[in-house]
N, C-alpha and C positions, 0 to 999 in steps of 0.2 A: 524227358530227356535227353538232348542228343549231344552225344560224348564227343568232346574236343583230341579229335586223333590225329598227327601231323604223319603225313604220308611224307615219306624219303623223297627229296628234293632231286634225286637220282631217276625217279620213276617218269620224270619228263623226259627224259632219254629212250626212253621203250612204253610209248604210250600204245601202241599198234602192234599187237601179236599176225596180224593177221593179214594188214597191210600190204600194198602192191611193195616188188622187191625195189629196194632204193637206188635207183640209178646213181653211176658214176658219176660223183661233181667234176664237172669242167674246170679247169685253170684258168685262171686270167688271160692269159695268151690266147689260146682255144676259143675264147668267148669274143672274145678283139677280134681275132683274123673272121669267127664266123660270122658276125655283126658289120663287120668290114665286107667281107662276100657278098650278103643281102646287099648293101646297101650301092655296090659298085650296080648292082641290076637294076635299080628301082629307076621310077622316072617323079618327077617333080610331084605330080598327084595324089602319087602313092609314099611320099615322104610325108606331104602334108595330112594323109590321110590318117597316118600313123599318130602324126602329133594332135588331133581330133579325138577327142571324151566325148561321150553322149549318154545322156541317161535314160533308164530301160522303159522310161514313161514313152518316149518319142517312138519307140517301134512295138508299142504295145496295137493290140487289136480295140476298133473303135473307142466307143466313149470309154469302155470298161477300161482303159488302161488310166484314168485318173479318179475310177472310182474308187473308196474305200473298201467295199464289201464283194465288190463281183469278182469271178474267178478271172485272175488274168492269163490271157495267151499273147504271145509273137504274130505281129502281123505281117507275114512271110514278105508283104511286098514293101512294106515300108522295111523291115529289114533289109532286102535286096537293096533296096535303094542304098542304105548307108552303106552297107560297103562293098559292092559293086560298083556304081558312080560316084560316090565321095570316099572309097579307100578307107573306112574309120576303123582307128586298129582299138580302142578301148569303149569298155562301156561300166557305168557305174547305178550304182542307188539300189533299191529296193521296188516291187512292185507297186502300186497303190499305196506307197506308205504303211508297207505292211510286212510285217513276218511271213515267209513263207516253209514251207516245209523243204528237208533236204530234197528229197525226192523230185517236188517240183521245181528247183533251186539247179536239180542236175538235167530237167527235162529244159530249159528255160537258155542254159548256156551252151550244151550238147548241140541243141536246135542253131543257136548260134556261131558257133564254131564250124557245124556242119556249114552249115550255108557259108561261112567264109569260106572255108576248103572247097566249096564248090565253085564260088562267083569270085574268088582272087586271084589274081594271076601266079601270085610269089608263095602264096598259102603261108602268110604268115599270121601266127594264132591272135586270136583278140586277147588280150588283159583284163580281166573285170576286177572291178575293186569296189569295196562297199566299208563302212564305217562298225568295223566289229571291235568297241571300245569298252567294253567290262564282258567280254562273252563273244560266241557269234548272234550278235544283238538280233541280226535279219533271221535268226533261223528259230522255226517255229521248235519247240523241244531240248533247246538248246542250253549249256549251264551258264547260267548269267553270273559275273562272279562282281563283288562290291565297286563302285566307281573307282577310279584313279585315286581322290583324295582321301577314300576310306583305304586303300590299298597303303598309300602314305603316311598314314597313322600306324600300320601296324609295324613299321619299321623292319619288316622281313622282305630282303633280294630273295631269296629263298622262293619263297611263295608267290611272291610277284612271278617270278619266273616259270614258276609252276601253273600262274594262270595262265600268261603268256604260252603255252606250249598247251594247254587243252585246248585256249581258243584256239591256235592254229590248226589245231587237229579238227575241231568241229566246225574249223570254217573252211578248209578244205575238204571235210565231208559235204558240205555243202556243194561241192565246185567252185568255190571262190578260190584263187593262187593270190589275191594284192588287199592288203588292210589298213587303213587309212588309220595308223595310229599306231606309236602313242602321240600324247601329247607331251611334250616336252616346255611350253610355256610357263612361268613363273604363275601361280596364281598369288601374288601380291595384294591384289584389290579386292575387302570383301565384297563390293559392289557389284563386279562383274560376273555374268550370268554365267561363266564356261569356268569358273574357278573349281567347282569341282568335279569337270575334266582332267586337273593339273593332277601334279603329286604336291601341289603347296608352293610355300612361298622360297623356297633354301634352291641355290642352284649345285652344292654340293649332294644335298637329297634326293633331287630329281635326276643329277645326272645318273648315281648311284642305281635308281630305280629303273631308269630310263636304260641303260644297258641291260640291267634283267630281263625287263622287257622286249627288249631287241633278241638277247639269246635266245629268249623261250619261242619268240617267233619264228626268226632266222636260223635258229640253231647257236651254237658257241660258234661252230665251223662258216655259221651264215652260208651254209649251202639251203640253198631255198630251193635246187629241186628237188632236194627230198620230199617225198607225199604228204609228210607231215608238218611240213613249215611253208612260211609263206614270204611275199616281200613283206615290209614292214613300212611305213611311210611316218616319219617325223612331221611334224605339224607347234604351231604354223612358224614358218620358218620368216620373221624373228620380230619378238616383241608384243607379240601380239595383244598379249593380257593387261599391257600397261595405258591404258586409252586413258587419256587425261580426266575426261568424265566419268570412266566407269563404265560405260553402257559401249556395249557391241560394236564393233567395226566407225567405232569415232576416232581422233588423230591421237597421236600421241606423242610426245615429245621429248626425245632421250638421248643425253647429250652421249657422243662417245663412250666416255668413259666408263659411264653404266650400262651401255650394250654390250659391252665388252665384259666388263665385270661378272654384271650379274647376270642377262639374257643368253648368252654366247655356249656359256659353260657345259650346259646339258645337253646340248646340237654336236657341238664338238667334240664329245663325248661317247657318242650314239653314232655320228659321222668315222670317231676312230676303231667301233664296236663294228661296222661293217655293215651299216643300215643301208639297204637300197635304193628309197626313193625318199623324196622329201615335198612338203607342200607348202604354200609360201602364204604369209600371211596378210588377212585379207582388207587392213588395215590400212592407215597412213602414218608414215615417221617424220617427223619434224619436216612437214609439208610435202611430201613423196610417198604416192602409195608406193609401198613395196614392190607389187608387181610391176611397176617400172622404174627401178632404182637397180640400174647395174652394180654399182657398189657393193652393192649387199650380194646382188643374186651369181652376180659373177666374178667379181674382183673379191668379195670376201667368202663366199662358199664355195663356187668351185676351183679357183686360184690361190688364197690361202689357204683355206680349209683342205684342198684339194677334193671334195667330193665327184664321184665318177660317176653320180647314178643320177636316176631321173627328176628332173624337176618340175611338178605339176602345181597347176594353178588349185583354188581354193572354189567355190561354187559361184560360175558368172563371173571372174573377176578383171577377167580381160575387157568385157562390157562395161562394166564397173569401171573402169578408169574414162570412160566417155559419159557412160549418162549418170554417174553417180559424183566420182572425182574433178572433173570437169576437168581433166589432164590433157585431152584429148580431142578433137574437132569432131571425130569420126568413127565409128567401129572402126575401120581401118586404120586409120592411124593410132586407136589405143593396142588392135594387134602388132601393129608394128615395134612399139616403144615396148609390150612387154616380151617378145618374142628375142629383140636384141637386147634386152634388158639380164635374159638371161632362162628364160621361162621353154620349157621343154614341150611338154603339153598341156591342151586346156582345156579344163574343166567348162565345155563350151556353158552351157548342160543342154540347150533345147535348138539356138537356129545355126545348125554346123554347117550350114548350107553356107550360110555367111563369112565364118571362118575360112571355110573353106578357101573358097572363092578367092577372099579378101589376101588369102595368105598367098594363094596362088599368083593373083596379081603383084601383088608386092616384092616377091623374088624376082620374076618375070621383071621389072620395072627398076629392079635393084635397090628397092629401099632395104631389102632383105639380103645380106648373103647366103648364098649357097652355101658357104663353108656352115653358118649358123645353123642354115637348117639342119647338113649333113652333122654337125654335133649333137643336137639334138633328137635326132633320126637313131644314132648311133648309140646314146643313152638308153632308149624305150629300147631296143632290138636286143643290148646286152642283157637287161630284165628278161626280156622273153626268153630269152636263150638260158639265162641262168636258173629260171622255173622252168627249166624243162616241158615248155610249152611244145614245142614242135612235136618233143615225142609223146606226153601224153596233155593233150587240150583240155581237158576235163577229167579230173580225179571223178570217181564214184564210190558212194554213200554205202556200198556193201562193203565195202574196203576197210570202214572204218568202225568196228564194231561197238567202241567204247565208248561211242556219239551218247550223250546224254545219260551217263551210268550213274551207279553209286558213287563211286571210286570217283568221277569228276566233280560231285555233289558234293564230295564229304571236304574238298578241295575248296569249295566258295565258299561252304561253310566255316573252315579254317580259319579263311583269308578274313570273314566276316568277325568272326569270335574275338582274331588276334588283334582286327582294327577299333573294335569298340571299347572307347576312350569314357573312362571314368572321371568325370571334371570338379565335382563335390560328393563327401560323403559323412555331412555332421553327425556325431556320434557313433560312427560307424552303423548307422543305420542299411549300410547294405552289408551284404545281403539278405533278402527278406527270406523267413521261413517257409515251407512250405505248406506250411498249415495257416496261412493267411489267407484274410479274405481281403479283396483288393477289388477297387474300382478303377476298369482302364476308361480311359477317356480322353477326348480333343480328334483334331482330323485327321492324325496320321498312325491313330492304332488300328483304323480295319482295311488299310490299304495296302494290294500288293503295286501300286502304282507309281508310289511314295518313298518306297524301302527299295526301288529301284533307279528311278530317277527317268531320264530323259536318254536318248538314244536306245530304249530298250522296245522288241518288237516295231516302231515306229517310232519317228522321229522325234517329237515330245512327246512322249510314252506313254498318249491316252489310252493306249490301244489292252495296256500292260494287263488289265483284268482280265480279258478275252483270252490270254494263253499262258496267266499264271494262275488260276482258280486251283492247281493240284497243292499251290506251296501254303505256308502259312503266314499268316499276315500276324504283327506284334500281340493283337486279342488271340489271333487263335492259337498261337503258339503260345502264349500266356494260361488261356485254360487246359492246353496239352499237360502241361507243368504242374498245376495244381488243382486240376479239375474244375470242370464249368462250375460246380455249385459256388464253390469260393472266388466268383470272378462276378461280376457286374460290370455289363457294357454300357456305359450311353455317351452319344457321340460330342454333348453338346456342341461342339462347333464342326461342321462340314465345309470342306470344298466344293465349291460350282463345277461341278466337271465338265462344265460344257464351255464356263468362260473363260476366264485371263485366269493364268494359274494362280496370281495374288487373291483372289473371287475368294470370299469364305464367306460365310451364315452361319449364324447363331441355330442348334438346332438342339432340338430338345434342352435348351441348354440351365433352364432354370431346375429342370429334372434331373442333370447332373449334378449340381450344386447340394440339390435334395438327396442323390443317393449316396453322398461321404457320408452319410450318417451310421449308415449301414456298414461299412467295411476297416479295417484296421490303417491300409494305406490307401494314397491315391498313385496311381501309373497313369502321368498323363504325358500323353504325347502330342508335340506339337513341332512344327516347321515348315515345309514349304511343300505346296503340288510341284509339276515336274516342269521343267521348263528348259530351253537351251537357245544359244544364238539371240539375235532382236526380241523373242517373244518373251527373253527373260529378263531383258533390263527392269530395272529398279529404279523408284522414286524415293523409296522411304526405306533404309537397311532393319529398321526397329522391328519386331516381331508384329503381325499384324491384330488390329485395336482388339477383334474377338476374343485372338488365343491369351490377348494378354489380358485382357479382362477376365477370361475364365480362369487363367492363373492366381491371379489375387483373390478372384474372389473363392475358391477351394483350397487357396491357403488360407485365407479368412477363418472357414469351419474348424480351422484346429487340426485336422490331421496331418497326419506326414503325408507330402507330394515328393513323389521320386517323377525327377522331370528327363521326359526323353524326349531328346533330340532328334530329329528325321530330317535333314536340311544339306542341300546342296553349298552352301556358303554360311557363314555362321550371321544368323540372323540376332538383332541385339535382344537381352532379355534384363538386362539393370535395371526395370523399371521393379518387376519383381522378386529379381532373384535372391535378395535377401532373408523371401520368407520361403525360401524349396531347404529342403532339409536332403537332398541327392539330385546327379547332375550326372545324365551319359548322354555322352553325344556319339549317335549310329554314323552321323552326314550318311551315304545311299550306300546300304550294305547289301542289296542284291536279295535273290529270291529266298536265300537262306537268312537274309538278317532277322525276320522275327523268331526263328529259333535261336538264333544268338542272344539274343538282347535278353530272351525268357531265361536263359541259361547263364546270362550274369545276373543277370536280377536275382537270382532265388541261389545263385554260388555254385552251378556247375563245371563255371567257367569263371579262371580269376583272369579280372581285365589286366590289357597291358599295352592298351592303344596308346599313343602319344599326338597331341597336336602339331599338325603338319605347317599352323599358321598362328599369328597371335587371333586371340578371337577377342573382340572391339568389344569396348562396354561402351561407348558413343557413338553415333554417327559421326561427329564432327572431329573423333580420336584414332583416326586410323592407322596409326603409325605402325607400319609391321615390325616384327623382331630383327631386321637388316636394320636397322636407323645410324645416325650420327649423334652425337656425343651433342649437339645442341639442341635436340629434339627430346633430352631425359636432363634436364637441370633442374637443379634445386633452386629454390630461392636465393639469387643475387643481392650482395650488400649493394647499400648504394640508393641514387636516388629514385633510379627505375622499379627497383625490387621485382623483377620479373623472375617467370619461372615457367619451365615446358612442360605439360602435363603430360606423361609418359605412361598409364594406367590401364594397359588392357584389363578386361574379364579375367582372362587366362591367356599363357603365356605357350608361344612358341617351346615347343616338346614336352610339354605340362600332361602329366595323366595319372591317376591312382591306381593304387592294385587293395587286394585282400589283406596281402601283406604287408611288411614291412624291411625296405633295403636300407643298409649303410653303407657308404662309400667311406674310404679311409686309404690313409700312405699312399697318396699320389707322387708318383716319382716320374723323375726323368733320367736319362743317364751318360748325361754331359749338360754341362750347363752353357755353352755354348756351341754354334756352329756356323759352318763357311757358307757361304751364300748359295752353295750346291749342296749342303748335306744334308742330314736327316737326323732325326731325334727320335729315340726309343722311350713312350711313355708308356707306365703304369697305374693300373688304381686296382685295390681291392673289394671288393662288391660282397655282402654277406648279407642273406636275407633271414634277417633278426627277428620274424614274425612266425606263425604256427602251420601256413600251409605253403605247399608250393608253388612260386610264381617266376613268373616272367618281367624282366629288367631291361628296358632300354640304357646304353651308357654311350654317354653323346658328348663329346669332346670338341669345346670350342678355343678360338683363341681371339688373341684381343692385341692390335698392334696398337702399341702405348703414343708412340707418336709419328706422323707420315709426314714425309714434305711434299707440298705443294696440294696434294688431295687430304681432307679430311680423312681419320680411319672411320672404319664403322666402329661400333660399341662393342660387337662380338660376332662372333662366324661359324658355323659350325662347319668341322673337318674332318671328323671318322663320325661313327656310329656305331655299336653289335647290338642285337637283343640276345640275352643270353636268359638260361633258366635254371635257378637252383630249389633247391628242398630246403624245408627248413633248418637252419644251423650252418647251411652251407653256405663256403666263402670261395669265389673263385676270384684269379688276379686276371685282369681282363688289359691287354696289349697293345698298342696302337705304335704303327711309324710313321712318323710324321716327316714330309719332305720339305725342306725350304722353300720349294717352289712352291708350296703349298701356301704359302705366306703372304705371295705377290699382291699386289694389288695396279690397277692399270692406272697408268700417270696420265699427264697431262695431255703426252703426246701421242695415246692410245697405246702403250706400250707395257706390256705386264714386266713388274719391279719390283725385284726382292731388294729393300731396302734394310741394311743395316741396321741393330736397335736392339732394344728390348722387348719381348713379346709373352702376355703373360698365356699360360694353357687353365684350361676351368673344364674342371668333372662334377656335375651340381653346384655346391659350395665350395670347395677344392681346389685351389690355385697353386700355381706356381710359373716363377719367371723363369725365362733364361735370355739367353742375346744371340742375336746372329752377325756376324763377326763380316767387316768387307774382306 
């Protein structure tokens, strides 16, 4: 049993006791002055080099640079060429698509920086970036947290901030100062292969947790020069997940009001919180690739939102303007379009010479203004200066004694435990007694790979078992919890690990059915194998046929079945859900997910997670919780007699507990407010059960009537997670501003409309009015 111990959130401010002494934070004016002084000394070629980002494999030694298993070493001549001839200012990614030790990272980045010092004229340091999206994911031995979708289910901003602070610490221990995280795209489409990288489908929830993650990465004062902080990168600006087909990097059609109402707020909140860099959406919105969209990258992002940081492309996306999207007749024209649209740095990532030569030519030909180049390079230099890279080009792992510590592991466990969501508990079948005999089965039962998801030790997560053998799968955690003699394991279905993520096969299938005879309960662990981006596209949202058949046949044995879902997106289970007695959603809970699952199943932890999305019942009923009244109609009178079927399997915000909570006395301090006023909302919450538990109090609003644009049925406006002892009552208060109730009108402007609004917490409702 792993006891749930909450570490005080203030711990994140004091992670390293013996880290190098904090440098004085530079003020904005000093950073600007230093950047301008450098800029004034730079040649055009040096400026374009700063705008060039190259993947690590390009400067690797021989064929080993493309091997997954051969040791990686830098090729001194290739590195010298990139830095001396092409003035490259940034590198990214990991070697051979696999995690490296912190010692190896230090060696590689030190050699890059030393070569840069020797071969570059102005000694402008390299900035190195990696996708560290749920911990220092490309460093062996680092702490792996639950993926973002699980963190959203925890509804605990303090734990999110703490996890990000630990990630920053361990990333800096790896010598890396730039992290391509957090994802602020809305996970509104369960078909999408990167839904699990998001905080779910709600703009407000994503905004709050996004800011918490920025605070963890950069520090609340955004002092990224501190050796335990790093530069974050908001991604993917803007509307990346909202594709029409549900498949990665395909077109989206988003009206102006929807873009601003739903997709923009999390980015605005994170920019206001001081985030230093931003990555661009790889896709197409309304026919225009975002990398070529001046209106989004310059007019909206840099001018309207006043973003002063660095704008970087995603992988090869300038090339894609020509090669995929066909809006540019050549690579050179694609570069012209992207840089003029507002891109500051190109994640090339391979043919960097072509990018460099073409951009220099474009400037000399007058097709790209020197002023645009200067603006881009100034932004890059400001980030490098703020990171103190000129003083400390690479941080040393010896100064980070808490790397991979028990303290950090506990934090990862705490997040997994608070994220796990109890979706069904028929006749209070859970928690199980520790004397029970159980059958553990299903393809996710004995896999560290599936607990973590992709971006774990490698891009698609396929190397996880190699690095995570010291952690517990669900099977191993259950065995530790109740003893191996009480646990029978038969896989029933297994993933084809060398195949596509969706390929599975029967594996002792009949034996698994037969094994049910000798146990009291069945723990059926199902879901998905690891995937992300294009390899994760899917054509069928139902759980796989083999897993569905296994579930049905196990249920038919008459033994109670506890379904343990381990998936990046909600795979549909309606074909057999009614025959299942208990359902637990684990999402992608990380290296300590197995321990947390066992503790929830056997009662050491009282589950408190809440769904960050609607869990659909059918593939053609993917309506999110934020939807219009016409999508939720009852049968209408008259000749048509039509109705809209809004029937999610489980709704956004849903999640059960082993205790019970009663909500009462929803009150407001005034019945009306002005269009710039605020209202105080209070509700009493009582733990009416027999054990301590955590509950999430969520305040929703509904605009009863709007002008011009039909209102949403309801929207999340505030939330708070509380913990109550049995019999304890707590009054929870929220302050709601009139501006929070604004909607985007047909002119694309935020508008607080006078009229009646309804506030809702659980089943309680109260009306108030906004006055003109």
